[in-house]
C-alpha positions as CSV (number, residue, x, y, z in Angstrom):
1,M,127.0,112.9,156.3
2,S,124.1,113.5,154.0
3,Q,124.3,116.7,152.0
4,S,120.6,116.6,151.4
5,R,120.0,117.7,154.9
6,H,121.9,120.9,154.2
7,V,119.5,123.6,153.0
8,P,121.3,126.9,152.2
9,V,119.6,129.8,154.0
10,M,117.9,132.6,152.0
11,L,119.6,131.2,148.9
12,Q,117.4,132.8,146.2
13,R,117.6,136.2,147.8
14,C,121.4,136.0,148.1
15,L,121.7,135.1,144.4
16,D,119.4,137.8,143.4
17,M,121.2,140.4,145.5
18,L,124.6,139.5,143.9
19,A,123.3,139.0,140.4
20,P,123.7,142.6,139.0
21,A,127.4,142.5,139.9
22,L,128.0,139.1,138.3
23,V,125.8,138.9,135.2
24,E,127.5,139.8,132.0
25,R,130.8,140.5,133.7
26,P,133.5,138.6,131.8
27,R,135.6,136.6,134.2
28,A,133.8,138.0,137.3
29,V,135.1,136.6,140.6
30,V,132.8,135.8,143.5
31,V,134.1,134.9,146.9
32,D,132.1,132.6,149.3
33,C,133.8,133.4,152.6
34,T,132.0,130.6,154.4
35,L,132.0,127.6,152.2
36,G,130.5,125.0,154.6
37,L,128.9,122.2,152.7
38,G,129.0,124.3,149.5
39,G,125.2,124.9,149.0
40,H,125.6,128.6,148.3
41,S,128.8,128.0,146.3
42,E,127.2,125.4,144.1
43,A,124.2,127.7,143.4
44,L,126.5,130.6,142.5
45,L,128.4,128.4,140.0
46,A,125.2,127.0,138.5
47,R,123.4,130.4,138.1
48,F,126.3,132.4,136.8
49,P,128.1,130.1,134.3
50,E,130.8,132.7,133.6
51,V,132.0,133.4,137.1
52,R,135.0,132.1,138.9
53,L,134.5,131.1,142.5
54,V,137.0,131.4,145.4
55,A,135.7,129.7,148.5
56,L,137.2,129.8,152.0
57,D,136.6,127.6,155.0
58,R,138.7,126.9,158.2
59,D,137.2,123.5,158.5
60,K,139.2,120.8,156.6
61,E,136.3,118.3,156.6
62,A,134.0,121.0,155.0
63,L,136.6,121.6,152.3
64,R,136.9,117.9,151.6
65,L,133.1,117.4,151.3
66,S,132.6,120.6,149.2
67,G,135.5,119.6,147.0
68,E,133.6,116.5,146.0
69,R,130.4,118.4,145.5
70,L,131.9,121.1,143.3
71,A,134.4,118.8,141.4
72,A,132.2,119.0,138.3
73,Y,133.0,122.7,138.0
74,G,136.7,122.1,137.6
75,E,138.9,125.1,137.6
76,R,136.0,127.5,138.0
77,A,136.1,126.7,141.7
78,T,139.2,127.4,143.9
79,L,138.7,126.1,147.5
80,V,141.1,127.5,150.2
81,H,141.7,126.4,153.8
82,A,141.6,129.8,155.5
83,V,139.7,131.9,158.0
84,Y,137.6,134.6,156.3
85,D,139.7,137.5,157.7
86,E,142.6,136.1,155.7
87,L,140.7,137.1,152.5
88,P,143.3,139.8,151.4
89,E,146.2,137.3,151.7
90,V,144.2,134.6,149.8
91,L,143.3,137.0,146.9
92,D,146.9,138.2,146.8
93,R,148.3,134.7,146.5
94,L,145.8,134.0,143.7
95,G,146.8,137.2,141.9
96,I,143.2,138.6,142.1
97,A,143.2,142.4,142.5
98,R,139.4,142.9,142.8
99,V,136.3,140.8,143.1
100,Q,132.8,141.4,141.9
101,G,130.8,139.6,144.6
102,V,131.3,138.4,148.2
103,L,129.0,136.2,150.3
104,F,129.2,135.5,154.0
105,D,126.9,132.9,155.7
106,L,128.1,133.3,159.3
107,G,127.5,131.0,162.3
108,V,128.0,127.3,162.6
109,S,127.6,125.1,159.5
110,S,125.0,122.4,159.3
111,M,127.7,119.8,159.1
112,Q,129.3,120.9,162.3
113,L,126.0,120.9,164.1
114,D,125.1,117.5,162.7
115,E,128.4,115.7,163.4
116,A,127.9,114.7,167.0
117,D,131.6,114.4,167.9
118,R,132.3,118.1,167.2
119,G,130.6,119.2,170.4
120,F,128.6,122.1,168.9
121,A,125.2,120.7,169.6
122,Y,123.8,120.7,173.2
123,A,121.2,118.1,172.2
124,Q,123.7,115.2,172.1
125,D,126.6,114.2,174.4
126,A,130.0,114.8,172.8
127,P,133.5,116.1,173.6
128,L,133.3,119.8,174.3
129,D,135.5,120.9,171.3
130,M,133.6,123.5,169.2
131,R,136.7,124.4,167.1
132,M,135.7,125.0,163.5
133,D,139.3,124.2,162.6
134,Q,140.2,121.2,164.8
135,T,143.9,121.6,164.1
136,T,144.4,124.8,166.1
137,G,143.4,126.8,169.1
138,M,141.7,126.0,172.4
139,S,138.7,123.8,172.8
140,A,135.5,124.8,174.6
141,A,136.5,122.4,177.4
142,E,139.8,124.2,177.9
143,V,138.0,127.6,178.0
144,L,135.5,126.3,180.6
145,N,138.3,124.7,182.7
146,T,140.9,127.4,182.7
147,Y,139.3,130.9,182.2
148,P,138.9,133.0,185.4
149,P,135.3,133.3,186.6
150,G,135.0,137.0,185.6
151,E,136.1,136.3,182.1
152,L,133.6,133.4,181.7
153,V,130.8,135.7,183.0
154,R,131.8,138.4,180.5
155,I,131.7,135.8,177.6
156,L,128.3,134.4,178.5
157,R,126.8,137.9,178.8
158,A,128.4,139.4,175.7
159,Y,128.2,136.5,173.3
160,G,125.3,134.5,174.7
161,E,123.2,137.4,176.1
162,E,122.8,135.0,179.1
163,K,121.1,136.9,182.0
164,Q,122.0,134.1,184.4
165,A,125.7,134.1,183.6
166,K,126.8,134.5,187.2
167,R,124.8,131.6,188.4
168,I,126.0,129.3,185.6
169,V,129.7,130.4,186.1
170,S,129.5,129.8,189.9
171,A,128.3,126.3,189.2
172,V,131.0,125.7,186.5
173,V,133.8,126.9,188.8
174,R,132.5,124.7,191.7
175,E,132.2,121.6,189.5
176,R,135.5,122.1,187.5
177,E,137.4,121.9,190.8
178,K,136.0,118.5,191.5
179,E,136.6,117.3,187.9
180,P,137.5,119.2,184.7
181,F,134.7,119.4,182.0
182,A,135.2,117.1,179.0
183,N,131.7,116.4,177.6
184,S,128.7,118.4,176.7
185,A,126.0,116.4,178.6
186,R,127.5,117.3,182.0
187,L,127.5,121.0,181.1
188,V,123.9,120.9,179.8
189,E,122.8,119.2,183.0
190,L,124.7,121.8,185.2
191,I,123.1,124.7,183.3
192,R,119.7,123.2,183.8
193,D,120.3,122.7,187.5
194,S,121.6,126.2,188.1
195,L,118.8,128.1,186.4
196,P,115.7,129.3,188.3
197,Q,112.4,127.7,187.1
198,A,111.2,130.8,185.3
199,A,114.4,131.0,183.2
200,K,113.9,127.4,182.0
201,R,110.5,128.1,180.6
202,T,111.6,130.6,177.9
203,G,113.6,130.4,174.7
204,G,114.1,126.7,174.0
205,N,117.0,124.7,175.5
206,P,118.5,126.6,178.5
207,A,122.0,125.6,177.4
208,K,121.6,127.2,174.0
209,R,123.0,130.7,175.0
210,T,126.0,129.2,176.8
211,F,126.9,127.0,173.9
212,Q,126.7,129.9,171.5
213,A,128.9,132.0,173.7
214,L,131.6,129.3,174.0
215,R,131.5,128.7,170.3
216,I,132.0,132.4,169.5
217,E,134.9,132.6,172.0
218,V,136.6,129.4,170.9
219,N,136.6,130.5,167.2
220,G,137.2,134.2,167.8
221,E,134.2,134.8,165.6
222,L,133.5,138.4,166.4
223,S,137.1,139.6,166.2
224,V,137.6,137.7,162.9
225,L,134.4,139.3,161.6
226,E,135.5,142.8,162.7
227,R,138.5,142.4,160.4
228,A,136.8,140.4,157.6
229,I,133.9,142.7,156.6
230,P,136.0,145.8,156.0
231,A,138.6,143.7,154.2
232,A,135.8,142.2,151.9
233,V,134.4,145.7,151.2
234,K,137.9,146.9,150.3
235,A,138.4,143.9,147.9
236,L,135.2,144.8,146.0
237,D,135.4,146.4,142.5
238,V,133.2,149.4,141.9
239,G,129.8,147.9,141.0
240,G,130.7,144.8,143.1
241,R,128.3,143.6,145.8
242,I,128.5,142.0,149.2
243,A,125.8,140.0,150.9
244,V,126.1,138.9,154.6
245,L,123.8,136.5,156.5
246,S,124.2,136.7,160.3
247,Y,122.4,134.7,163.0
248,H,123.3,136.7,166.1
249,S,122.6,140.3,167.1
250,L,126.2,141.0,167.7
251,E,127.3,139.8,164.3
252,D,124.4,141.7,162.6
253,R,125.3,144.9,164.5
254,L,128.9,144.7,163.4
255,V,127.9,144.3,159.7
256,K,125.4,147.1,160.0
257,Q,128.1,149.4,161.4
258,V,130.6,148.7,158.6
259,F,127.9,149.1,155.9
260,A,126.5,152.3,157.5
261,A,130.0,153.9,157.8
262,G,130.7,153.1,154.1
263,A,127.3,154.5,153.0
264,A,127.8,157.8,154.9
265,T,129.6,160.9,153.8
266,T,132.8,161.6,155.7
267,A,132.7,165.4,155.0
268,P,133.0,167.9,157.8
269,P,129.5,169.4,158.4
270,G,128.6,172.6,156.6
271,L,130.4,172.2,153.3
272,P,128.3,173.6,150.4
273,V,129.6,171.0,148.0
274,V,130.9,167.6,149.2
275,P,134.2,166.8,147.5
276,E,134.7,163.4,145.8
277,R,136.9,162.1,148.5
278,Y,134.2,162.5,151.2
279,Q,131.4,160.8,149.2
280,P,130.0,157.5,150.3
281,R,131.7,154.4,149.0
282,L,128.8,152.0,149.5
283,K,125.1,152.0,148.6
284,L,122.9,149.9,151.0
285,L,120.9,147.2,149.2
286,T,118.6,146.4,152.2
287,R,116.4,148.6,154.3
288,G,117.5,147.4,157.7
289,A,118.1,143.6,157.8
290,E,115.9,141.3,155.6
291,L,114.4,138.3,157.3
292,P,113.6,134.9,155.9
293,T,110.0,134.2,154.8
294,E,107.7,132.3,157.0
295,E,107.6,129.5,154.4
296,E,111.4,129.2,154.5
297,V,111.5,129.0,158.3
298,A,108.8,126.4,158.2
299,E,110.9,124.3,155.8
300,N,114.3,125.0,157.4
301,R,114.3,125.9,161.1
302,R,117.9,126.9,161.0
303,A,116.9,129.9,158.9
304,A,114.8,131.4,161.7
305,P,117.4,133.8,163.3
306,A,118.9,134.8,159.9
307,R,119.4,138.5,159.1
308,L,120.5,139.5,155.6
309,R,122.3,142.8,154.7
310,G,123.7,143.8,151.4
311,A,125.8,146.7,149.9
312,E,127.2,147.8,146.6
313,R,130.5,149.4,146.1
314,I,129.8,152.7,144.3
315,R,133.2,154.4,144.3
316,E,136.9,153.9,144.8
317,D,138.7,154.9,148.0
318,I,140.4,158.2,147.5
319,E,143.2,158.7,149.9
């Protein structure tokens, strides 16, 4: 697996966004919640020579490869096998009360897409697995073969924004009775065959939305994210910053909601002076979501759907 193929998305912008919280802070801690192949982590360690990095990933292979990549940084880098909603427990175990920076790069890592046998990519035939942590949970094949039709339709609509969900699921249910699904090529072919001509002409590979929906379901990505973003905000020191890269409108909406709630006053309407405990806890660092530049998308097509949002912790929670 060549690491040279892995180009971190919006790298410079993420570093610049986190910089004010990390520069000139003695013993600042930055958390990379989605280590992957370690591109963002390595850049954080190189640019901020004083910081300590804590990096999480649920994928043991990613941890192994990143461990080799970051070995030169020695004790400055602590790599942990964990899902990112486990951040509070991880920090607790490490005896870290507050952190100064948090980075999330959501979605599927380059390594998982590039390793054919993981079953994430619809462009090559592979076992339908899609688990980011292959030691636990249901595979995509099990979801396809065992979920009731209504539940499959819901997943394809909600997570894949697939307008043809009913057609696809009818075909899946018919086919799985003949023989359970095991590999990706059969699913790709079935999707292609069940879509009307017009639907095949738009938006790239017709299987893309279904594969995305299955991946999100298999890894519980949205429910994990729903817990993880508020937990990360809570872990931030005052003056600490969080940057989140998402690749899917549902992820981005979730991040936007958490940040907007933190940046709003919680005071009842009509108070002449807003008491401290109702004041916003966050300051937004982006106007809406920032997009990658055209140059970056030209160099790295995986950056195309990226949306970046950032926030700074500006006060403590007052109970």
